[in-house]
N, C-alpha and C positions, 0 to 999 in steps of 0.2 A: 272973632268967632261969630259966625252968622247965626241969628235966629235962635238963641237959647234962653230967652226970657221965660219960656214955659217951665224952666228948671226951678223957678222960684216956688213952684208948687210943692206940696209935701212929697217926700219920697214915695209914699204908697200910691201916689197918682202917676208915678213914672214908670212906664213899661221899660224893663231893662232885659236885653237879650245878650247872652254870653256864648261866643263861638271859640271852638278849639281846633288848632291845626297841630300835626305832628304826632308826638309819641304818647305812650300810655301815661307818662308822668304828666304831660300837658292836660290830658284828658281828666285825670284826677283832680288837678289843680283848678280846672274850669268848673267841674262840679262842685268843688269846695268854694269857689267864688260865688257861685249862685247861692249857697247857704249864707255866705258872708253878707251878700247884699240883701238877702231876706231879713237877716237879723238887724240890719240898719233900716228896715222899713220899706225898702224898694219892692216894687211888684215885678218878679221875674217871669218872663214869658218864654215859650219855646222858640227855637230856631225858626226862621222864615216868617215870623210874625213881625209886622211893623212895629218898631219900638222908638221910645224917646231917647234911650241910651244904648249904645252898642259897645260891648267889650270884646275885643278880639285878642285871644291868647295866641300868639304867633309862633312860628317855627322858622328857623333860618339855617337848618343843617345843610341844605343844598340851595342852589339857585332856584330850582323849581319851587321848593317850599317857601322861600322868600317872595317869589312871584305870586304864588297862591295867596299868600298873606295880603299883599298889596291889592290883588284883584278883589278879594272879598271885601276889604275895606272901601274900595271904590264902589262896589255893588250896594253895600249897606248905605253909603252916603247918598247914592242915587236914589235908593228906595225911599229914604226920608232926608232930604237935604238939611232940615232943620235939627236933626238928631245930633246929640253929642257922641262923637266917636272916639273911643279910647283904645289905644294900641298898647298891649302889655306883652311881657314874656321875652323870649330869647332874641327876637329880631331887634327891638330897640336897645336891649342890653349890649348886644355886640356892635351895633352900628347906629348910635343915637344921632350921628350927623345925617345919615341917610333918612332916618325916621323924621327928622326935623324938615326935610324937604317935601314930605307928603302933605299936600294942602288939605286933604280930606280929614286928617287927624287933628282933633282938638286938644288931646292930652296923651302923652305916652309915658309908660313907666317900665322899668326893667323887671328882673326876676326876683328882686328883694323887696319890692314894696307893694305886693299885690293885696296883702291884708289891709292895707291903708286905702285901697281904691275907693270904697264907698265914701269915706270922708274927703278924698281928693276930688271926686266928682262933685261933691257939694261945694268945696271951696273953689273948684274951677268955675262952676256956674255963677258964683259970687264974684269972679274976677280976682281972687286973692292969690293965685298961683300961676306960673308960666306952664308952657307945654311940657317942658323937659323935666322929669323926676326920676332920671336914671342915676343910680349910684354905682360906679364901677368897682369891681372886685380887685382890691390892690394888694391884699396880703398883709396890710398893715394893722388891720383890726380883725379880731376873732369873729368869724361868722357863726351865727347860730341857726339851728334847723328852723325852717319856716313851718310851724305846725298849723296846718290849715284844717278847718273844721270838717269832719266827715259827715256826710248826710246820705240817707237812703236814696238811691237813684230810681226814680219811678220807671216801672216797666222793665227793670233789669233783673237778671238772675245772678250775675256776677258783680261783686263789689270790688272797688280798687282801693288800695291803701298805699300811700307813699311813705316809706320808712327811711329813705336815704336820698341825699342830693349831693351835687357836686362831683368833680372828676379831677384827677391829677395825672392822667396818663398823657396828654398832650401829643397825640398822634399828629403827624404832619399835616393830614387833610382836614382836621377837625376843629370847630370853633366852640364846642361845648364847654371846655374849661373856661373860656371867656364868658360864655352865656351863663354858666351855673356856679362858677366860683369853686372854693375848696370843699373837700369832703366834710359832710356833716350828717348826723343820724338822729332819728327819733329814738328817745330813750326806750329800752325794752318795756318798761312799766307802762309808758303811754301807748306803745304799740299793742300791748295785750289788752289794754283798756279799749281801744278802738275795735280790736278784733272781737271782744265781748259784745260790744255794741252791734257789730255786724251780725254776729251769730244770733243775738236776740231779735234782730230785725228780719229774720227769716231767709237770709242769703246763705246758700249752701256752698258757694265758692267764693274765695277772695283772691285777687291777684295782688301780690306784693311787688311794688314798683320802686325803681330808683334809677339815677343816672349811672352810678357805678355800684349796682346793688350788691355785688360780691364782696365789697369792702365795707359793708354795713358794720358799724359799731367800732371801727378802728379809731375813731376820734373820741369815743366816750371814755368816761372814767367811772367805775372800772371798765376796762375794755371788754367787749363782747364780740362775737362773730356771727355771721349769718346762720351757721349750723346750730349754735346754741340757741338763738332766737327761734328757729323753727322747732327745736325740741320743746320749747314752752308753748308755741303757737298750736301745735298739734293736739294739745289738750283742751282747747277752748270749745266749749259745748256749742252745738248747732252748726258749726262749720265742718263740712265733709270733704272739702277739697281746698288746698292751698296751691296756688300756681305762681311760679317765679317768672318775672317778665324778661330779664335778659341777664346773662352772666358772662363776664370776661373770662377767657380760657385760663389764665394764670391764677384766678381766684378760686377755681374749683379743686379743692384739696380733698384729701380722703375722708376727713370728718364730715364734710358736706355730702359726699357720695354715700357714705354709710348712713347718714341721717335720712337721705331721700329713700334709700334702699329699705330701711326699717320701718318706714312710716308710709302706709298706702295713701294717707290723706294727701301727701305731697304729690302733685301731678307728675305723670310719666312723660313730661314734655319739658325740654329745656332749649332755650334760644341762646346759642353761643356764636357771636360774631367772628367769623374767619376773616373776612374783608379781601384776602387774596390767597389762592393756593399756590403761589410761586414765591420761593424764599427771597429772591432779589427784590421783588415788589414789596414784600413784608418789611424788609429792612428799610426801604425808602419811605414806607408808611410810618416807620417808627413804632411798629407793633412789637411787643416784647416776647415774642415766640417765633419759632420756625415751624414748617410744616411737620417735621419729624415729632416735635412736642405735641402739635395738635392731633396727629394721627395716634399717638400713644394714649392721649387723653380720651379720644373717642373710643378706643379699644377698651379701656377701663370702664367707661360708662356703659357701652353696650353689654359688656360682660357682667356688670354688677346689677344693672336695672332692666328686667324684662320688659319688653314691649315699648321701650323708650323711643319717643320721637325727638329727633334733633333738628331744629331749624337754625338757619344762619343768614348773615348779610354778606353780600359780595359787591365789591366795587370793581367796575370794569373801566378800562381807559385811563388808569392812573398814569401821571407823567413818567415817561420812560418805558411804559409797558410795551414790549415788542410782541409780535405775533407769536413767537416762541414762548414768551412768558405767559401769554394768554392761554395757549394750548395746554402748557404745564398746569396752570391753574384750573382749566376745564377738567383735565383728567383727575386731578386731585379731588375736586368736588364730586365727580362721578364715583370715585372709590370710596368716599366718605359716607355714601348712602344717606345724605340728609333727607328728611321728610318734607322740607319746604325751603325754598330759596327766596330771599328778598334781594332783588338786584338793583344796583344803583349805578348810574353812569357818573364817573368822576366829576365834580363840580368845584372848581377853585373858589376858595373863600378867603376873603381879604384878612390879612393877619396871620395866615397859616404858612408853614414852610413849603408846602406843596404848590401853593399858588405861584411861587417863584421858580419851581423846578422845570427843567426842559429835558427832553422835548415834550411838549404837550401833544396828546393824541387828537388827531382831527375829529370833529363832531360826527361825521358820517361813519368813522371807524369805531367810535364809541357805540353808536347806534347798532352797527352790525354785530359787535361783540355782545351788546346787551341783549339783542334778540336771540343769539345762540345760546347765552347762559340761561335765559328765561326758558327757552325750549328744554334744556336739560333739567331745569327745576320742575318743569311740568312732568317730565318722564320720571324723575325720582319720586315726585309726590304721588303719581299713579301707582308706581311700583310699591311704595310703602302702604298706600291704601289697600291695594289688591292683597297684601299679605294678610289681612285680617278678615277676608271673606270666609264665612262659616263659623267665625268666632262669635261669642256673646259677650258684649261689653256694656258697662254701665254708662248711660247717656244722660247729661244734664240738659233738660229741654228748655229752649230759650224763647222761641217764637213760632207762631203759627203761619203757615204759608197761605197766601190768598188764592184760593182755587175757585175758578168759575163753576166747577161741578159740585162745590160743597166745601164744608170745613172738615178739619180733622187731620191734616198733614202737618206734623210738627218737625221742628229742626232743633238740633242740639249738638253738644260736643262731648266726646269722651275725654278721659283723663289725659290721653296722649294726643289730643287736639285733632282727632278726626271728626269731620263734620258729618252728621247722620241725619237722615230724614225717615220718619216712620208715621204710618197712618194709624190714627187712634180714633176712638169714639169722640163725639162731641163733648165739649167742656174745656175748661181752663187747665191745661197741663203744664203751664209755665212754672219753672222752678222745681219740677218733679224729676227725681233721678230713677230712670227705668232700665231694666236689663233688655237690651235689644240684640237680636240675632241679625248679623250683617250679612245680607243675602245677595246684594248686587252693587257692583262698583261702577259709578257713573262719573262724569266730569266734575271733579271738585267735591264730591261727597259720596257717601254710601247710603243705600237704601236698606232698611232693615224691618224686622218684625218683632213686635212686643212679645216677650216670652214669659213675663210675670216677674 
């Protein structure tokens, strides 16, 4: 390891930068890591500042995500060749052999050792440990929920709280069960404790995150489910909105629908991954539902929850996806009236069933289908957005736009995830919830007028 003698300095003299790639769960964990390093005396600095220690919380759900992780690590090492670079998270957990080949990385850990990172960094600097600190999930030992410290995120209006980890679904395209291990949950008592902290800190909205959030509590004794936890969470003072990050279709049962419907604090936006709108491809993906089930679920949701926004994930170019399969899926997505699409080109991941499936779709065909699905997503998003013209909705203001002509243009989100911009007087409006009349629909957002 080149040039790390400076690490013999006290931790408070070491500038430590923590970067996050991937999902909302990773984002929460990276923010918690910052607090963990502060508690061990390290000086945590913002992204893009030259640091002595770089922590990269990686993603490997697709080839592109893994490539971005490698590119970021190389860029950071180039910025400071003498820095200690730590690679953590899903990438080294899934493929420690590949992580071992990256010369820029001085230390790497998986998804189960992150709370140990401050001590591991000190030990690495002292030459006491090797690079590899990945413990595979074998199922032979009972995994416990990694309770990471929550800390107020400076300059943010929404707080994130991870209450669940792990996945047992084993879709044929996905490495997440390998990266995250078995299902495990934060106890409801600790969850409500953190929510009270969030409310006292002035956050009006909290995003509950998890890898398989809809199965929250299934591993606990006594068993609890997400609907029951939400019924407790809505009573926490100070929090005006609770947003759910992502739910699998088969986890949305009547008690959860009723809980959302009865409690206006729970945001009118659900993200439900479809992945494909064709039954043949869904079977090849190992998804535990067909389009008829999904369609009936959407009908129940739209009928029960007014103004509901439903976003989804779609994979195009899955092995064996013919043009007819793709067209079937395209039409199903159109009929489903999603508010937003997240489109991914299929990426074979080592260790998954789909990586060995044939025939693989050519890259240029994946690109064509991706562009077509993205265009449909833009059409659906605009249609959903336009439906609220003339309505007055509550908007949580997040940030001020930088305008050459002056200040006062603020941007925020409605409960159902519409992005809204509104011209206000000078002052700090961040974190305020205002009633805004939506008057103009533009590309990606609505322009509104404050009505008191």
